[in-house]
Structures are given as structure tokens and as C-alpha cells.
N, C-alpha and C positions, 0 to 999 in steps of 0.2 A: 571640411568635416566637422561636425559638432561632436566634440569629444565627449561631453557630458551624456549627450543623448544616446551616442553610440554604447557607452558604458552602461546607462540605464536600460537600454534595450535588451542587454545581455545579463540581466539580473542585478545590476547595480554595483558589481564588483567583478574586475578582470585582472589577469596577470599583466603586468607592464609590457611584456614581450608581446603580447597579443597587439597592443597599440603600436608598438614600434614597427611591427610587421605590416601594420596597415598604413604605414607612412607618417605617423605622428613623430615629430623629432623630440629628442631628450629636452631640448629647450622648451618647446610647446607644451610638453608634459609638466615640466617644473613650473611654468607659468600658470597653467591651470591649477596646480596644487597651491601656489602661492596666492592666487585670486580666490581660493576657496571653492572653486567649481569642482575639484577633486580632492579627496583626502587620501594621503598615503597610509597604507596599512602594512606596516613593517617594511621590508625592503622591496618586495616584488610586486606587491598588490596595490591597486587604486580603486577607490569606491567613490560613488555619489551617495546622496542621502537616501536614495531608493534601496540600498543593500540590506538585506535582511541581517538581524543581529547574529544569527547563528553562522552565517557565511563570514562576518567579520570576525567573530571569536575564533573560527577555524583558522583564518589567514593570521591572525595575531598570534596564534599558538603553534603555528606551523604544523597544523593538523588537517584532517578532512572529515566532513560531515560523516557519521557513522550510525549504523544500527537504525534506531528509530528516527533519528534526524535525516538520515539519508533516505529513508522510506517516505518521510513527509515531503522532502525536497522532490522526490521523484513522482509524487502524486499517488502513492499506494495507500490503501484504505488502513486507518489505525483505529482499532476498537477503542471505546470509551474506557477510561481507566488506565490505559497504557501511559507510562512516564512521558510527560510532555516536555521535559527538559532537553538540553543539548547534549548529544552525544558525539564524541570525536574519536577517531583513531589516531593515536599519537606516535611518532617515530621516536626512536631512543633519544634524538638529540632535541626534541621538542621542548618549547617552553612550558613551564607549569600551567596548566588551565586554571581557570577561575574555580571557586569552591562549588559553584552550582552545576559544573560540567561533569557528565560522566566519562570518564577516559577509558579507552580500549587500548592497552599497550601490548600490541601483537603485530606479528608479520602479517601482510595481506596474502590472500589467495591469488589475487590478480594485481599485478603491479599498475600503478596510477601514474599519469603525467604529473610533473610538478605544477602544471598550469591548471589543475581541476581541484575543486574544493569538496567534491563528493565522492565517497569511495565506490568501488564497482558494485554491481548487482549481487554477485556472488558474496562479496564481504559483507554487505549489509544483511543479506539473509543468514550468514553464518553467525553474525553477531546477535541478530534478532532471536534466533533459535536458542542461544545461550542466555540472552539478557531478559526476555519476556516470557511471561507465563505461557505454558504450551497451547492452550487454546487460542490465545491472541496471536501467538507466533504462527500457528497453522493458517490462521486467518490472513495474516499478512503475507504469508508465502503464496496463498492462493491468490490474493491481490496482485502480487509481483508477477506470478505466472500469467495472469490475464492481461495486466497492464504493459508488461514487456514482451508478452507474446512468447513466453517460454513454455515448452513441452514438459510434462512430467519426467519424461525419459531423458531429456537433456539436464535436468536438475539432478537426476540419480547418477548421472556420469560424473559429476564434479567431485573432486577429491576434498571433501569437507573435513575441517580440522577438529570438529567435535561431535560427540555421539548425538547431541541434541539436534544438530543440523542434519545428520544422516537420518535420524528418525522423522524429521520434518519432510526430507526428500522422499522417503519411503511412502510417507502418508499423503502427500500432495496429489491432487488428481488434475488440476488444471481446468475442471469442469465448471466450477461456481461463477456465476455471472456477477456476483456482488459479495462483498464482505458479510452481509447479513445471511446470504444463502450459505456461506461456509460456515458461520456460526449454527446455523439450523441443522445442517448435515452432521457436523461434529458432535452436536449434543445428542443426536438421535442415532448415530452410528452403534453405540453400544447395545441398543435394543435388539439388534441382529435381524431386523426386518429389511428386506431389499429396498434400497433407495436409489433411484436413477434420476440423474440431474440433466436439465436442458434437452430434454427430448421433445419431438414435435407431436402434439396432439390437437386435432381439429385445426391444422393449418398454423398454429403458433406453438413457439416453445413454452414449456412450462417450467418453473423452478425446480420442482421435486415431484417425483411420483413414487409414492410409498405403496409397496406391493403391486397390484395390477390396476387398482382403480381409485385410489385416494391421491388427489392432485393437491398440492400445497403451493400457493403463490404468496410471495413476500414482497410487499410494497416498500421499496426504497423510495424516498421522496424525489429523487432526480428523475425517475422514469415513470411516475405515477402521479404527477402533480397537477396536471392540466385536465380541463373538462373532457377533452378528446382522449386523452390517456385513459381516463376512467371509463368513458363510454365504451372504448375498445375492450377494457378488462371485463366490464359487465357483459358485454356481447359474447366474449369468449367463454366467460363462466357459465353463461346459459347454455351455449353450445355444448359444452363439456357435460353439463348436467342432463341435457336431453340425450347424450350418448351413453349415459349411464355412469359417469364418474361422480364422485363426491368431491367437492372443491372447498377447500379451506383457504381463506386469505388473511394474513396477518400483515401488521404495520411494523415499522422500524421500532416505535416505543414498545409494542408488544414483545417482540423477540428481544429486545436489549433489556428492557426494564420490567417485563411481566412474564418472563420465561416460564415459571411454573404454571400459568394459566394457559399459555400455549401448549406446553407439555400435557396438560390434563385435557385440552380440547382433542388433541390427537390421539391420546389414549382412549378417550371415550369413542372416538370414531373407529379405532382399530377393534375396540371391544365389541362394537355393533357390526363388525365385519365389513365396513366400508371399504377396505383395502383389497378385498378379494372379489373375484367374479362369482357371480351367483348364477 
């Protein structure tokens, strides 16, 4: 067994018990550390050079990645402007974290194994609701619901420990197909105009339908970057237009950095009655 490769394949850092259970002897483990193939991280963790700094810091502090750091490790969408630093949930006996770490000193909702370095989905959401501005927090909750395949109903059944988390659970829909879509819907929801998400029109799903006839499509780079993607988008827009819908399409940069212009374009379309059947 190539110990270094096995550890690298699992994120670059593992609990030493996982290696011992794989048949690696304590002697072989000590030899790998002495040779510099592995580094010991406190008592129970070993790592290769592939280990992310955040995971190393968590192991050294006897903590687990929490809040935004847990979201990043799990692949949830994180809006621009959200704190990019390291967040750790710390136990009462944990070592003092570095100055650049945001520490969460509280009891977990879901107990975690001492062999993991990332807090549970529920605890990450609980921390995000309390630590991140509401719009960004809701965007991350929607991303978590999509990525982890969580229903809105299941999230509402969790016994959240903060009012902010209960508010997020009440607001999450699980319908958004991307973080951009979540931002869009959150910002227009106060207008009081019906907005439906991910409904099928002309054989394909649309990101949002405002009222009865105003379709909004939001182009995140990952799903609209190729010529084939663009051709399908144009063909679908054409078919929708021929069926009497008005189609507005916005890019990532417009939604994130030019929101007033996006809002104005939608307002003009609504003022012209593009959202109602004539």
C-alpha cells in the first residue's frame, strides 16, 4: 500500500486510526513520518503536502471546519463578499486557534465522529444563518438543499438553536437551480409579484417565470459556456417568444455586479405588461 497516495486520495489528511485499520502498522507509520512522506498533525492526524491549510488548522486546534469553511469543503455556492477566512467549531478543551480563525464555541446539533474534520450539514447551516448576512445565508442554504438533496420540509423539522436558522428554514424552497437564481428570487420576492421557479415551458425548464408570461433566464458560466449550450439557449428563447412569452436573459456579472440595471429591466417589462396574458 502506498501510504502517501492513499492519504492524498482522501483529501491529504486522515485520522491515524483509519490507516491502522487499513493494515498499516504503527512502525510503518512512524517510518513514513520520519522520512517526511507524512507529517504528524498533533496526536491523531497525519497529512501529506496535499492537505488544505484549513483542514490542517482544524486538526491542530482540535476543531472541525464550520460555517463558511464547511460550506466550501462541501461544495456549496458561496456568494461574493462572504468572509473567505477559516471558520472552526471549537470544543471546550480545544487549543486556542490562530488570530485569523473565526471560532464558534458551541455545542453541535449533530454529534460528529472524532475522525472527521468537517461539521455536519445541519451545524454548518446553523452557523451560516447566524454568521452570514441574511441574503447570502439564504443563498447558501438553497445551495446546500440542492447539493445535499435536502427537502425544505426536512430542514424545517430540524431543532435549530437560533432564530436566524429558523427564519432561513422557513424561507428556503429547495427550488433554485443555482446560487444566482436564489439571489434573483430573493431580491424580487418583496415586489409581491408571483415568481415560479424551474417550471417546464416549451420542453425545457426555465429559471423563473414572473406572473404568467415573463421568463427570466440566468446564465451561470458552468451551464452556458459552450457554443452548443448557447445554441440550445437561443433556440429555446425563440420558441418561447413564438409562444407569446417575453424572455429576459442575464449573466452572472449582471446579477452580481449590476443588479440595479437588472432590476430596472424587469421593472420596465412589468410596466409594459409583459408578465400578464393579453
